[in-house]
C-alpha positions, 0 to 999 in steps of 0.5 A: 072293376075299371070295366063297366060292364063288371060288376061288384061282385064279379070283381069280388069274386075276382080279386080273391085269389089276390086277396088270400096270397096277401092274407097268407104273406101275413098270416102265415096260416092257410086257414086263418088267412081263409078266415081273413078274406071271409071277413074282408069279402063280407066287410067289403059287401056290407060297406059296397055303399062306400066304395067310389066306382072309378077307384081302385077296388083291389087297394080298397080290399087290400085296406079292408083285408090289412086293418080286419088282421091288424084289429084281429091281432089287437083283440087276439092279445087282450084275448086268453087262449084257454084251451083245456078250460083251467083259466075258466075254471078259476074264474067261476064263482061258487054257488050263491046257495052256500051263502043262503045255507050258512044263513039257515044255519045261523038262523037254527043256531040263533034259536038255541041261544037264552031268550035273554042272550038272543035279545041282547045279541039281536039289540047290539048286534043286529039292530046296532043298539048302544049297550046303554040303550039295549039295557034301557030297553031289556030292563037291566044293567048295562054290565049285564047286556055285556055280559049276555052279548059276549056269552050268545057270541062264543055260544054261537061261534062254538055251535057254528064251528062245530056245525060247519065241521059235522057230518049231520049239522041237524046233530050238532045243532040239537046237541048245542040245545040240549048243553045250553038247556044245561 
């Protein structure tokens, strides 16, 4: 762009063959070289206000191209090529509705427990009261609260373990409720 009659646009177009040759020598791939030249021209045009008229346009463009190339290499090192999607499949998280369903199963199983066991378990397990505090709230001995909590945990474990292996959770819960009523 040493000739004042040449516009920046014309000078950029005239530099494309030289940029392309340099890009091919860096990448060794015609397709990547074309992308690199295009990125270089876009960056040069976006920052045309930073080019100082009277300086070497080709040197400025080659610097942009070179910096873009090395930036791409650094970026590609951090990226994982995942053509078949196997790496992405490993990053997936399971749907969250399973946790919601597990909570629903727990709530239904909790209703199967006797009122005394449910109360003791909720006071100690959910509310965080000590056995002594739960005994005082329930109006019974500490040993009774410990026994109720233990039986409630065992029964919940049995119900939920059977429920997890069952094909029809409602039938398992009904069966567990009948057993608990006996």
